[in-house]
C-alpha positions as CSV (number, residue, x, y, z in Angstrom):
1,M,103.7,143.9,31.2
2,P,102.8,140.5,33.0
3,T,106.4,140.2,34.0
4,F,106.5,143.8,35.4
5,R,103.3,143.0,37.4
6,R,104.8,139.9,38.9
7,A,107.9,141.8,39.8
8,L,105.8,144.5,41.4
9,A,103.7,141.9,43.3
10,W,106.9,140.3,44.6
11,L,108.3,143.7,45.8
12,I,105.1,144.4,47.7
13,D,105.1,141.0,49.4
14,F,108.8,141.3,50.1
15,A,108.3,144.7,51.7
16,L,105.9,143.0,54.2
17,V,108.7,140.5,54.9
18,L,111.2,143.3,55.5
19,T,108.8,145.1,57.8
20,L,108.4,141.9,59.9
21,A,112.2,141.4,59.8
22,T,112.8,144.9,61.1
23,A,110.3,144.5,63.9
24,L,111.9,141.2,64.9
25,A,115.4,142.7,64.8
26,V,114.4,145.6,67.1
27,F,112.6,143.1,69.5
28,T,115.6,140.7,69.5
29,F,118.3,143.3,70.2
30,N,116.1,144.7,73.0
31,R,116.0,141.1,74.4
32,I,119.8,140.8,74.1
33,S,120.4,144.2,75.7
34,A,118.2,143.3,78.6
35,L,120.5,140.4,79.4
36,V,123.3,142.8,80.5
37,T,121.2,144.0,83.5
38,E,122.2,140.7,85.1
39,V,125.9,141.8,85.1
40,P,126.8,145.3,86.4
41,D,130.1,145.3,84.6
42,L,128.2,144.9,81.3
43,A,125.7,147.7,81.8
44,T,127.3,149.8,79.1
45,A,127.6,146.9,76.5
46,S,125.3,147.0,73.5
47,G,123.3,144.0,72.1
48,W,125.7,143.9,69.1
49,E,128.8,143.7,71.3
50,I,127.3,140.8,73.2
51,L,126.3,139.0,70.0
52,T,129.8,139.3,68.4
53,S,131.7,138.6,71.6
54,R,131.8,134.8,71.2
55,G,131.3,134.7,75.0
56,D,134.5,136.5,76.0
57,L,132.7,139.2,78.0
58,V,133.8,138.9,81.6
59,D,137.3,137.9,82.5
60,A,136.3,136.8,85.9
61,S,133.3,134.8,84.8
62,E,134.1,133.0,81.5
63,D,131.3,130.5,81.9
64,F,128.7,133.2,82.5
65,G,130.0,135.2,79.5
66,N,129.7,132.1,77.3
67,S,126.2,131.4,78.6
68,L,125.2,135.0,77.9
69,W,126.6,134.8,74.3
70,R,124.8,131.5,73.7
71,K,121.5,132.9,74.9
72,S,122.0,136.0,72.6
73,V,122.7,133.7,69.6
74,L,119.6,131.7,70.5
75,Y,117.5,134.8,70.5
76,V,118.7,135.7,67.0
77,E,118.1,132.2,65.7
78,Q,114.6,132.3,67.2
79,A,113.9,135.5,65.4
80,F,115.1,134.1,62.0
81,G,113.0,131.0,62.6
82,L,109.9,133.0,63.3
83,L,110.5,135.1,60.2
84,V,110.7,132.0,58.0
85,L,107.6,130.5,59.7
86,V,105.5,133.6,59.4
87,T,106.5,134.1,55.8
88,F,105.5,130.5,54.9
89,L,102.2,130.8,56.8
90,Y,101.4,134.1,55.0
91,Q,102.2,132.7,51.6
92,W,100.3,129.5,52.2
93,A,97.2,131.0,53.8
94,A,96.9,133.8,51.2
95,L,97.2,131.3,48.3
96,A,94.9,128.6,49.9
97,L,92.2,131.1,50.8
98,S,92.2,133.6,48.0
99,K,94.7,132.3,45.4
100,R,96.7,135.5,45.7
101,T,99.0,137.3,48.2
102,L,98.5,141.0,49.0
103,G,101.0,141.9,46.3
104,K,99.3,139.8,43.6
105,A,95.9,141.2,44.6
106,L,97.1,144.8,44.3
107,V,98.4,144.2,40.8
108,G,95.6,142.0,39.6
109,L,97.2,138.6,39.5
110,K,96.1,135.2,40.9
111,V,97.6,131.7,41.2
112,T,95.6,129.1,39.3
113,E,95.1,125.5,40.2
114,C,96.1,126.1,43.8
115,P,94.3,124.0,46.4
116,P,95.7,124.0,49.9
117,G,98.2,121.1,49.2
118,R,99.7,122.8,46.2
119,A,99.6,126.1,48.0
120,A,101.7,124.6,50.8
121,V,104.3,123.3,48.3
122,R,104.4,126.6,46.4
123,A,104.7,128.6,49.7
124,A,107.6,126.3,50.8
125,V,109.6,126.9,47.6
126,T,108.9,130.6,47.6
127,T,109.8,131.0,51.3
128,T,113.0,128.9,50.9
129,A,114.1,131.0,47.9
130,D,113.1,134.4,49.3
131,V,113.9,134.1,53.0
132,G,114.8,130.6,54.3
133,L,118.3,130.1,52.9
134,Y,119.3,133.7,53.7
135,A,118.1,133.2,57.3
136,L,120.1,130.0,57.5
137,A,123.2,131.8,56.2
138,C,122.8,134.5,58.8
139,C,122.4,132.0,61.6
140,L,125.6,130.2,60.5
141,L,127.4,133.6,60.4
142,V,126.3,134.4,64.0
143,E,127.5,130.9,65.0
144,G,130.9,131.8,63.6
145,M,130.8,129.3,60.7
146,F,132.0,131.7,58.1
147,V,132.8,129.3,55.3
148,L,129.4,127.5,55.6
149,S,127.7,130.8,55.8
150,F,129.3,132.0,52.6
151,L,128.4,128.8,50.8
152,C,124.8,129.1,52.0
153,W,124.6,132.6,50.8
154,T,125.9,131.4,47.4
155,V,123.3,128.7,47.3
156,A,120.6,131.2,48.4
157,V,121.4,133.5,45.5
158,A,121.4,130.6,43.0
159,V,118.0,129.3,44.3
160,F,116.5,132.8,44.1
161,L,117.6,133.2,40.5
162,L,116.4,129.7,39.6
163,N,113.0,130.6,41.1
164,S,112.7,134.1,39.5
165,L,114.4,134.0,36.1
166,P,112.0,131.4,34.5
167,V,109.3,134.1,34.9
168,L,111.0,135.8,31.9
169,S,110.4,132.7,29.7
170,P,107.4,132.4,27.4
171,A,105.7,130.1,30.0
172,R,106.2,132.7,32.7
173,R,106.3,130.0,35.4
174,S,108.7,130.3,38.4
175,L,110.4,127.3,40.0
176,A,107.7,127.4,42.7
177,D,105.0,127.2,40.0
178,R,106.7,124.3,38.3
179,V,107.2,122.3,41.5
180,A,103.7,123.0,42.8
181,G,102.0,122.6,39.4
182,T,100.5,126.1,39.4
183,S,100.7,129.2,37.2
184,V,100.0,132.9,37.6
185,S,97.6,134.8,35.5
186,G,95.9,138.1,35.3
187,L,92.4,138.7,36.5
188,R,90.1,138.8,33.5
189,I,87.8,141.8,33.5
190,A,84.7,141.4,31.4
191,P,84.6,143.8,28.5
192,P,82.0,146.5,28.5
193,P,78.8,145.6,26.6
194,P,78.6,146.9,23.1
195,P,76.7,150.1,22.6
196,A,73.0,149.7,21.7
197,P,72.4,150.1,17.9
198,A,70.9,153.5,16.9
199,P,67.2,153.3,16.3
200,T,66.2,153.3,12.7
201,W,63.1,155.3,11.8
């Protein structure tokens, strides 16, 4: 049951990350699409076409096409960077202030021994395992570094498993817990008082 609660807490927190990622994706591709208004010949191009063009957009203006592609890639990398930063700040602030993220609060879990310094370390490991390495892999892919992107994806999966699988052990401590010196426990609810004894006459 504790393992199930931790998995559910992670799913809730990761749903928040996915919601932010979706919003950033929509915003970023709108930014990229807005770039085409500068070039009448590209008015019908989509943000995805610009992003995957490697700069080869306008035969008569190669430099401008390359500049447009670089700017599009920059927008994507900014979005991934913001996603990683906000995820870290969410994890750190939630743990430092209340010892639990929204997901952990909803399922009745808390992180013990978690002052702000340890909360920052734990948030850094969690963010790296859940979001950071995947974001780096995507940035490398957009840059056209396919082999490095694949290697980074492989490392990302390995780090995610190294962080999550130890929760199944008897100690139930993730890699983030072990590095930060923390642990996750359920909130203790005081048992109801015993019934009053029946009066004797």
